[in-house]
C-alpha positions as CSV (number, residue, x, y, z in Angstrom):
1,X,-14.6,14.3,-0.9
2,X,-12.6,16.6,1.6
3,X,-9.8,14.4,3.0
4,X,-9.3,17.0,5.8
5,X,-10.5,16.1,9.2
6,X,-9.3,18.9,11.3
7,X,-7.5,22.3,9.9
8,X,-5.8,24.3,13.0
9,X,-4.2,26.7,10.8
10,X,-0.6,25.8,11.7
11,X,-1.3,22.0,10.8
12,X,-3.9,20.0,9.3
13,X,-4.9,16.4,10.4
14,X,-6.2,14.3,7.6
15,X,-8.9,11.6,7.9
16,X,-6.6,9.1,6.7
17,X,-4.5,9.5,9.7
18,X,-7.1,10.4,12.4
19,X,-8.7,6.9,11.3
20,X,-5.3,5.2,11.7
21,X,-5.2,6.4,15.2
22,X,-8.6,5.6,16.0
23,X,-8.0,2.0,14.6
24,X,-4.6,1.8,16.4
25,X,-6.5,2.9,19.9
26,X,-9.4,0.5,19.6
27,X,-7.1,-2.3,18.7
28,X,-4.7,-1.7,21.9
29,X,-7.9,-1.6,23.9
30,X,-9.0,-5.0,22.8
31,X,-5.9,-6.6,22.8
32,X,-4.9,-5.6,26.4
33,X,-8.2,-6.6,27.8
34,X,-7.9,-10.2,26.3
35,X,-4.3,-10.6,27.3
36,X,-5.5,-9.7,30.8
37,X,-8.0,-12.5,30.8
38,X,-5.0,-14.9,30.4
39,X,-3.0,-12.8,32.8
40,X,-0.2,-11.9,30.5
41,X,2.0,-9.4,31.8
42,X,0.8,-6.0,30.7
43,X,4.4,-4.5,29.9
44,X,5.1,-7.5,27.7
45,X,2.1,-6.8,25.5
46,X,2.4,-3.0,25.5
47,X,6.0,-3.5,24.2
48,X,5.0,-6.1,21.6
49,X,2.2,-3.6,20.3
50,X,4.4,-0.7,20.4
51,X,7.1,-2.4,18.1
52,X,4.4,-4.5,15.9
53,X,2.4,-1.3,15.4
54,X,5.9,0.6,14.2
55,X,7.1,-2.3,12.0
56,X,3.7,-2.7,10.9
57,X,3.3,0.6,9.2
58,X,7.1,0.4,8.0
59,X,6.0,-2.8,6.2
60,X,2.8,-1.7,4.9
61,X,4.7,1.5,3.6
62,X,7.7,-0.6,2.2
63,X,5.4,-3.1,0.5
64,X,3.5,-0.1,-1.2
65,X,6.5,1.6,-2.5
66,X,8.4,-1.7,-3.6
67,X,5.4,-2.3,-5.9
68,X,5.4,1.3,-7.1
69,X,9.1,1.8,-7.4
70,X,9.2,3.2,-10.8
71,X,7.4,6.3,-9.4
72,X,8.8,6.5,-6.2
73,X,12.6,6.5,-7.5
74,X,12.0,9.7,-9.0
75,X,10.1,11.0,-5.7
76,X,11.8,9.8,-2.9
77,X,10.7,12.8,-0.9
78,X,7.3,11.4,-0.9
79,X,8.2,8.1,0.6
80,X,7.6,9.0,4.1
81,X,4.1,10.8,3.5
82,X,1.9,7.7,4.7
83,X,-0.7,10.5,5.9
84,X,-1.5,10.7,2.0
85,X,-2.3,6.8,1.5
86,X,-0.4,4.0,0.2
87,X,-0.2,1.4,2.9
88,X,-0.5,-2.1,2.0
89,X,-2.0,-4.3,4.8
90,X,0.0,-7.5,3.6
91,X,3.3,-5.6,3.9
92,X,2.0,-5.0,7.5
93,X,1.0,-8.9,8.2
94,X,4.3,-9.8,6.9
95,X,7.1,-7.7,8.7
96,X,4.6,-7.5,12.1
97,X,3.9,-11.0,12.0
98,X,7.5,-11.9,11.7
99,X,8.5,-9.6,14.5
100,X,6.0,-11.3,16.4
101,X,7.2,-14.5,16.1
102,X,10.7,-13.5,17.1
103,X,9.5,-11.8,20.2
104,X,7.2,-14.5,21.3
105,X,10.1,-17.1,20.8
106,X,12.4,-14.9,22.9
107,X,10.4,-14.8,25.9
108,X,8.7,-18.4,25.2
109,X,5.4,-17.3,25.0
110,X,3.3,-19.3,22.7
111,X,2.8,-17.6,19.2
112,X,-0.1,-18.7,18.1
113,X,-1.8,-17.6,21.4
114,X,-0.6,-14.0,20.7
115,X,-1.7,-14.2,17.2
116,X,-5.0,-15.2,18.4
117,X,-5.3,-12.2,20.8
118,X,-4.1,-9.7,18.0
119,X,-6.5,-11.1,15.1
120,X,-9.7,-9.5,15.9
121,X,-7.9,-6.1,16.6
122,X,-6.1,-6.3,13.6
123,X,-9.2,-7.0,11.3
124,X,-11.0,-4.2,13.2
125,X,-8.1,-1.8,12.4
126,X,-8.5,-2.8,8.6
127,X,-12.0,-2.2,8.7
128,X,-11.7,1.2,10.2
129,X,-8.6,2.1,8.0
130,X,-10.5,1.5,4.7
131,X,-12.3,4.4,5.4
132,X,-9.2,6.5,5.2
133,X,-9.0,5.1,1.8
134,X,-12.6,6.7,1.2
135,X,-11.8,10.1,2.3
136,X,-8.6,10.1,0.0
137,X,-10.5,9.0,-2.9
138,X,-8.7,5.6,-3.3
139,X,-9.1,1.8,-3.2
140,X,-12.2,2.3,-5.3
141,X,-13.5,-0.1,-8.0
142,X,-14.3,0.1,-11.6
143,X,-16.8,2.3,-13.1
144,X,-20.6,2.0,-12.2
145,X,-23.5,3.8,-12.1
146,X,-25.6,6.1,-9.8
147,X,-28.7,3.9,-10.1
148,X,-26.3,0.8,-9.0
149,X,-25.2,2.7,-6.0
150,X,-28.5,4.1,-5.1
151,X,-29.8,0.3,-5.4
152,X,-27.5,-0.8,-2.5
153,X,-29.3,2.0,-0.5
154,X,-26.2,3.7,0.5
155,X,-26.1,7.0,2.4
156,X,-25.6,10.2,0.1
157,X,-22.2,11.0,1.3
158,X,-20.8,7.7,0.2
159,X,-22.5,8.0,-3.3
160,X,-21.3,11.3,-3.7
161,X,-17.7,10.2,-2.0
162,X,-17.8,7.9,-5.3
163,X,-18.3,10.4,-7.8
164,X,-15.0,11.3,-8.9
165,X,-14.2,13.5,-11.6
166,X,-17.6,13.2,-13.2
167,X,-17.9,9.3,-13.0
168,X,-19.3,6.8,-10.3
169,X,-17.2,4.1,-8.9
170,X,-17.7,0.8,-7.1
171,X,-17.2,1.6,-3.4
172,X,-14.6,-1.3,-3.0
173,X,-13.4,0.4,0.4
174,X,-16.9,-0.2,1.7
175,X,-17.5,-3.9,0.7
176,X,-13.9,-4.7,2.6
177,X,-14.7,-2.6,5.3
178,X,-18.1,-4.4,6.0
179,X,-16.6,-7.8,5.3
180,X,-13.9,-7.2,7.9
181,X,-16.2,-5.9,10.4
182,X,-18.6,-9.2,9.9
183,X,-15.2,-10.8,10.7
184,X,-14.3,-9.2,13.7
185,X,-17.9,-10.4,14.9
186,X,-17.2,-14.0,13.8
187,X,-13.8,-14.0,15.9
188,X,-15.0,-12.4,19.3
189,X,-18.0,-15.0,19.2
190,X,-15.9,-17.8,18.2
191,X,-13.1,-17.2,20.8
192,X,-15.6,-17.6,23.5
193,X,-16.8,-20.6,22.4
194,X,-15.8,-24.1,24.3
195,X,-13.9,-25.9,21.8
196,X,-12.1,-23.4,20.0
197,X,-8.0,-24.3,19.7
198,X,-5.2,-22.0,20.1
199,X,-4.4,-21.2,16.3
200,X,-8.1,-21.2,15.3
201,X,-8.7,-17.7,15.7
202,X,-5.4,-16.9,13.7
203,X,-6.4,-19.4,10.9
204,X,-9.9,-18.3,10.7
205,X,-8.9,-14.6,10.4
206,X,-6.3,-15.4,7.4
207,X,-9.0,-17.6,5.6
208,X,-11.8,-15.0,6.4
209,X,-9.9,-11.7,5.3
210,X,-8.0,-13.7,2.3
211,X,-11.4,-15.1,0.9
212,X,-12.8,-11.5,0.7
213,X,-10.0,-9.7,-0.4
214,X,-9.1,-12.0,-3.4
215,X,-12.5,-11.3,-4.9
216,X,-12.8,-7.6,-3.7
217,X,-9.4,-7.0,-5.3
218,X,-10.7,-8.0,-8.4
219,X,-12.8,-4.9,-8.5
220,X,-10.3,-2.6,-8.1
221,X,-8.7,-0.3,-10.5
222,X,-5.5,0.3,-8.2
223,X,-4.2,-3.1,-7.5
224,X,-0.3,-3.4,-7.2
225,X,0.5,-5.8,-10.1
226,X,3.4,-8.2,-10.7
227,X,3.4,-8.7,-14.5
228,X,-0.5,-9.6,-15.1
229,X,-1.3,-10.8,-11.7
230,X,-2.5,-8.9,-8.8
231,X,-0.4,-9.0,-5.8
232,X,-2.8,-8.8,-3.3
233,X,-4.6,-11.9,-4.9
234,X,-1.5,-14.1,-4.8
235,X,-0.7,-13.1,-1.2
236,X,-4.5,-14.0,-0.2
237,X,-4.2,-17.4,-1.7
238,X,-0.7,-18.0,0.1
239,X,-2.5,-16.7,3.3
240,X,-5.7,-18.7,2.9
241,X,-3.8,-21.8,2.6
242,X,-1.8,-20.9,5.4
243,X,-4.9,-20.6,7.5
244,X,-6.2,-23.7,6.1
245,X,-3.1,-25.5,7.0
246,X,-3.2,-24.3,10.7
247,X,-6.8,-25.2,10.9
248,X,-6.4,-29.0,9.7
249,X,-3.3,-29.4,11.9
250,X,-5.1,-28.2,14.9
251,X,-8.2,-30.8,14.2
252,X,-5.9,-33.7,14.3
253,X,-5.3,-33.1,18.2
254,X,-7.9,-34.4,20.7
255,X,-11.3,-32.2,21.2
256,X,-10.0,-31.0,24.6
257,X,-6.4,-30.6,23.9
258,X,-4.9,-27.0,23.2
259,X,-7.9,-25.2,23.9
260,X,-7.8,-21.2,23.5
261,X,-9.6,-20.7,26.6
262,X,-8.0,-23.1,28.8
263,X,-4.7,-21.5,29.9
264,X,-2.0,-24.2,30.3
265,X,0.3,-23.8,33.2
266,X,3.5,-24.7,31.2
267,X,2.8,-21.7,29.2
268,X,5.3,-18.9,30.3
269,X,2.9,-15.7,30.0
270,X,3.8,-14.0,33.2
271,X,6.8,-12.2,31.5
272,X,8.6,-9.7,33.8
273,X,10.3,-6.8,32.2
């Protein structure tokens, strides 16, 4: 599989980088459109997106490097080469999420509402980003057969992309991408429902993605490990439980209290810069 999207002679653009850029643009579009519906100051959101994206990429790379430190300690010049792959979404969620909490607290904006606005865009980015892994020939599963891949009615280019060094592999990148895409559709539908509460979209995102990632991770051959345990599965359990707790707490309140689609006038969302 060719990982080059565009060769300009003096520089090359890889599919991984191109798809990350597309994911970011689409994510920004979704976020700003939803924020506008709640009359959230655009400068506030643009600033938040800018720093969250930067810290998210840093977190994703540091997370990956940390759990592959035996390799990168001897290859320090490769740490910054994110276009070659090696971004862990859980690192982005952790560092990016911490920044959002601090940022929203500073400007007295309801944190969970901002997370709700960002969640579908993030999941869409994850769905697109997995195709970058495909073109890099990474994030695949264990050995399988040509007949199995054909039984899934996959396009020939995916089957050939999973034919690496004479062996066919499970397209776990595709499993996760489709799971994430279905999740995006669910979240977009749910946030227009009448009784969805602030925090519910975030909770469902955490539970949906973590549930799928836990099982898909079990098929992968390149998992980051902590002893005999797959790190992504451990984090998935933690994030799933976090989402469940958020959901349970919201259910304890009145049916008409803290609704996502009802803007509370007490919320300071018209932040000025």
